[in-house]
C-alpha positions in Angstrom: 0.2 0.1 -0.6 2.9 2.7 1.0 4.3 1.9 -1.9 1.3 2.7 -4.1 1.0 5.9 -2.4 4.6 7.0 -2.3 4.4 9.0 -5.6 1.3 11.0 -5.2 2.1 11.7 -1.8 6.0 12.6 -2.3 4.1 14.8 -5.2 2.3 16.5 -3.0 5.0 17.1 -0.1 7.7 18.4 -2.9 4.7 20.7 -4.0 4.0 21.8 -0.6 8.2 22.5 0.1 8.5 24.3 -3.1 6.2 26.6 -2.0 7.7 27.0 1.4 11.5 27.0 0.4 11.8 27.3 -3.6 15.7 28.0 -3.2 16.8 24.4 -3.1 14.6 23.1 -5.8 15.5 26.3 -8.4 19.2 25.0 -8.0 18.4 21.7 -8.4 16.5 22.6 -12.0 19.5 24.5 -12.6 22.3 21.9 -12.4 23.8 21.1 -15.5 26.8 20.0 -17.6 26.5 21.0 -21.1 23.5 21.3 -23.3 22.1 17.8 -22.6 23.2 16.6 -19.1 21.0 18.5 -17.1 19.5 17.2 -13.3 16.3 17.1 -15.2 17.6 14.8 -18.4 19.4 12.4 -15.7 16.1 11.6 -13.7 14.1 11.0 -16.8 16.8 8.6 -17.8 16.7 6.7 -14.1 13.1 6.6 -14.3 13.3 4.7 -17.8 16.2 2.4 -17.0 14.4 1.1 -13.9 11.0 0.9 -15.6 12.5 -0.9 -18.5 14.6 -3.3 -16.4 11.2 -4.6 -14.7 9.4 -4.8 -17.7 7.9 -8.5 -18.1 6.7 -9.7 -21.6 7.5 -12.9 -22.2 4.2 -14.6 -21.8 2.4 -12.5 -24.7 0.5 -14.2 -27.0 -0.5 -12.7 -30.5 -4.1 -13.3 -32.1 -6.6 -11.3 -34.4 -8.5 -10.3 -31.6 -5.4 -8.9 -29.7 -4.5 -7.2 -32.7 -8.2 -5.4 -33.0 -7.9 -4.5 -29.3 -4.6 -3.3 -29.4 -5.0 -0.9 -32.8 -8.2 0.3 -31.5 -6.8 1.2 -28.1 -3.9 2.9 -29.6 -5.8 4.9 -32.0 -8.4 6.3 -28.7 -5.2 6.5 -26.6 -2.7 8.2 -29.0 -5.0 10.0 -31.4 -8.4 10.8 -30.2 -7.5 11.7 -26.6 -5.1 15.0 -27.6 -8.2 15.7 -30.2 -10.5 15.6 -27.0 -8.3 17.8 -24.9 -8.0 20.5 -27.5 -11.8 20.4 -27.5 -12.1 20.3 -23.6 -9.5 23.2 -23.5 -11.6 25.5 -26.0 -15.1 24.5 -24.3 -13.7 25.9 -20.7 -11.8 28.4 -22.5 -8.5 27.5 -21.2 -5.8 29.8 -22.3 -2.5 29.0 -24.5 -0.5 27.6 -21.4 -3.4 26.2 -19.7 -4.6 24.2 -22.8 -0.8 23.0 -23.5 -0.9 21.4 -20.1 -4.1 19.7 -20.7 -3.3 18.4 -24.2 0.1 17.1 -23.4 -1.7 15.1 -20.4 -4.1 13.8 -23.0 -1.7 12.7 -25.7 0.5 10.6 -23.4 1.0 6.8 -23.0 -0.2 4.6 -20.1 1.7 4.9 -17.3 4.2 1.9 -16.7 2.4 0.4 -13.7 -0.6 2.0 -12.4 -3.0 0.6 -15.6 -1.5 -2.9 -14.7 -2.5 -2.7 -11.3 -5.8 -0.9 -11.6 -6.4 -3.8 -14.7 -5.6 -6.7 -11.9 -8.1 -4.8 -9.2 -10.6 -4.6 -11.7 -10.0 -8.4 -12.5 -9.1 -7.7 -16.1 -6.9 -9.1 -18.1 -3.8 -8.0 -17.2 -1.5 -9.6 -20.1 -3.2 -7.6 -22.2 -2.7 -4.4 -20.2 1.1 -5.4 -20.0 1.5 -5.7 -23.5 -0.5 -2.6 -24.4 1.6 -0.3 -21.7 5.0 -1.2 -23.6 3.1 -1.0 -27.1 1.9 2.1 -26.9 4.8 3.7 -24.7 6.5 2.6 -28.1 4.4 3.9 -30.0 4.2 7.3 -28.7 7.5 8.1 -29.5 6.2 8.9 -32.9 2.8 9.7 -32.2 3.2 12.4 -29.4 5.3 14.4 -32.0 2.8 14.1 -34.8 0.0 15.0 -32.2 1.2 18.0 -30.4 2.4 19.9 -33.4 -1.2 19.2 -34.9 -2.7 19.9 -31.8 -0.9 22.8 -29.5 -0.5 26.6 -31.1 3.1 27.2 -31.4 2.7 30.4 -29.5 5.5 32.1 -27.2 8.8 29.7 -26.7 6.7 26.5 -27.2 8.7 24.6 -29.5 6.5 21.9 -31.0 9.1 20.8 -33.7 8.3 17.0 -33.9 11.8 15.9 -35.3 13.3 17.6 -32.2 10.5 15.9 -29.9 11.4 12.5 -31.4 15.0 12.6 -31.0 15.1 13.5 -27.1 11.9 11.0 -26.8 14.7 8.1 -28.3 17.5 9.2 -25.9 15.3 10.0 -23.1 12.7 7.2 -23.0 13.3 5.2 -25.3 17.1 4.0 -25.0 16.9 4.1 -21.8 13.9 1.9 -21.2 15.4 -0.7 -24.1 18.9 -0.9 -22.1 16.8 -1.4 -18.9 14.7 -4.2 -20.3 18.3 -6.0 -21.9 19.6 -5.7 -18.6 16.9 -7.5 -16.9 17.1 -10.1 -19.2 20.6 -10.6 -18.8 20.7 -10.5 -15.3 17.0 -12.6 -15.2 15.8 -11.3 -12.3 14.2 -8.4 -11.4 15.3 -5.3 -9.3 14.5 -5.1 -5.3 11.9 -3.0 -4.4 14.3 -0.3 -3.2 14.5 0.8 -7.3 10.8 1.1 -7.5 11.4 4.1 -4.8 14.4 5.3 -6.9 12.3 6.0 -10.3 9.3 7.5 -8.3 11.7 9.6 -6.3 13.0 10.7 -9.3 9.7 12.0 -11.1 8.9 13.5 -7.4 12.6 15.6 -8.1 11.1 16.8 -11.6 8.2 17.9 -10.1 9.9 19.6 -7.2 12.2 21.6 -9.8 9.5 22.3 -11.6 6.9 24.1 -8.8 10.2 25.3 -7.1 11.0 27.2 -10.7 7.2 28.6 -10.8 6.6 29.1 -7.1 5.7 32.5 -7.3 3.3 31.7 -10.5 1.9 29.1 -8.6 1.3 31.6 -5.2 -0.6 33.9 -7.8 -2.6 31.2 -9.8 -6.3 32.2 -9.0 -8.6 29.6 -7.2 -11.5 30.2 -10.1 -8.6 29.1 -12.6 -7.6 26.0 -10.8 -11.2 25.0 -10.4 -11.6 25.7 -14.3 -9.1 23.7 -14.9 -9.9 20.8 -12.7 -13.7 20.7 -14.5 -11.8 20.5 -17.5 -9.9 17.3 -16.6 -12.7 16.0 -14.9 -14.8 16.4 -18.0 -12.0 15.1 -20.5 -11.2 11.9 -18.3 -14.8 11.0 -17.9 -15.4 11.2 -21.8 -12.4 9.3 -22.3 -13.3 6.2 -19.9 -17.1 6.1 -21.6 -15.6 6.4 -24.4 -13.5 3.7 -24.7 -15.7 1.3 -22.2 -18.8 1.6 -24.4 -17.0 1.7 -27.8 -15.3 -1.5 -26.9 -18.7 -3.1 -26.4 -19.3 -3.0 -29.7 -16.3 -5.3 -30.3 -18.0 -7.9 -28.5 -15.3 -8.9 -26.6 -15.0 -10.5 -22.8 -15.2 -7.9 -20.1 -11.8 -9.0 -18.6 -10.3 -7.3 -22.3 -12.5 -4.8 -22.0 -11.4 -3.5 -18.2 -7.6 -4.0 -19.7 -8.5 -1.7 -22.6 -9.9 1.0 -20.2 -7.6 1.4 -17.4 -4.4 1.0 -19.8 -5.6 3.1 -22.8 -7.4 5.5 -20.5 -4.4 6.1 -17.8 -1.8 8.8 -18.9 2.1 9.0 -17.4 3.2 12.1 -15.4 6.7 11.2 -15.8 6.4 11.5 -20.1 4.0 14.4 -19.3 6.7 16.3 -17.5 9.4 15.1 -19.8 7.2 16.7 -23.0 6.8 19.9 -21.0 10.3 20.1 -20.5 10.9 19.4 -24.4 8.6 21.8 -25.7 9.7 24.7 -23.4 6.2 25.1 -21.1 8.2 24.7 -17.9 5.9 27.4 -16.6 3.1 26.4 -13.8 0.5 27.5 -15.9 1.3 24.5 -18.0 2.0 22.2 -15.6 -0.8 22.7 -13.1 -3.3 21.2 -15.5 -1.3 18.5 -16.2 -0.9 17.3 -12.7 -4.2 18.2 -12.2 -5.0 15.6 -14.9 -3.0 13.3 -13.2 -4.7 13.7 -9.9 -8.0 13.5 -11.2 -7.5 10.4 -13.0 -5.8 8.2 -9.9 -8.6 9.2 -8.0 -11.3 8.4 -10.7 -9.7 5.4 -11.6 -8.6 3.6 -8.4 -12.2 4.2 -7.6 -13.8 2.6 -10.6 -11.1 -0.3 -10.3 -12.2 -1.0 -6.9 -15.5 -1.1 -7.4 -15.6 -3.3 -10.7 -13.0 -5.8 -8.7 -15.7 -5.4 -5.6 -18.9 -6.3 -8.1 -16.7 -9.7 -9.5 -15.9 -11.1 -5.8 -20.0 -10.4 -5.1 -20.9 -12.0 -8.2 -18.7 -15.6 -7.7 -20.2 -15.6 -4.2 
């Protein structure tokens, strides 16, 4: 239980510290050696080395049903989702940077762990969830630059150049994941639980640096804007859940497979969200707040839904 709560609690604590004492976080974020070896990039690489090491796809089976589910989920998670983000940001009249944060969050692939855990909690098909998680994260190296270049207005200092995003995603996400996965196969064992905390700590450090550098903005962030962004995040996430759940019903597949598609296809990783905001230069609080709000909305709604589904399955078996 503590391991599941470590990341959200750590993020909340880091945000609180950034308001109280922002100077250390600002110093951490400024650490760099050359153009590419920065503290932020190092945290990102550590995260995906650990995640890559712990990936397990050895028991996957391919058939027509899986291919149909996989492709349908990919279209929903990686293409339709950011377009919905654009629509919701316009409906709620979000300005450029808040809209950017929400759209970036919507364009993300699944979390590397939460979607799988929630699928298991809901008694879904965890094998499908694992492969979708891996596949969508690999596909996102291509889809993220393309969709963000299409969906985000290139105003101010935001750089949506797809070639730049692709290269940096390969270097910061794909390559460390592959190296970690290969190392795990050679070692023939999982990393100790400590390393799970290491990857979560790396994400917490990224958030700490972001918030510390933008603490003045957050102190001036209107409550009305926060409520507006929260409402937009909730509407977007609920829309994604409904579309995936009822859309998958049209495919006439079993409930375990629908649950895997629901919790994997709709979950969005905060790690790559922060990575992308770094890459495109949207590092102010105005863009980060809606992305983090979406992450917390997702966590609360999906956890409650998975628990209810899992409990319903137990009752039906009694």
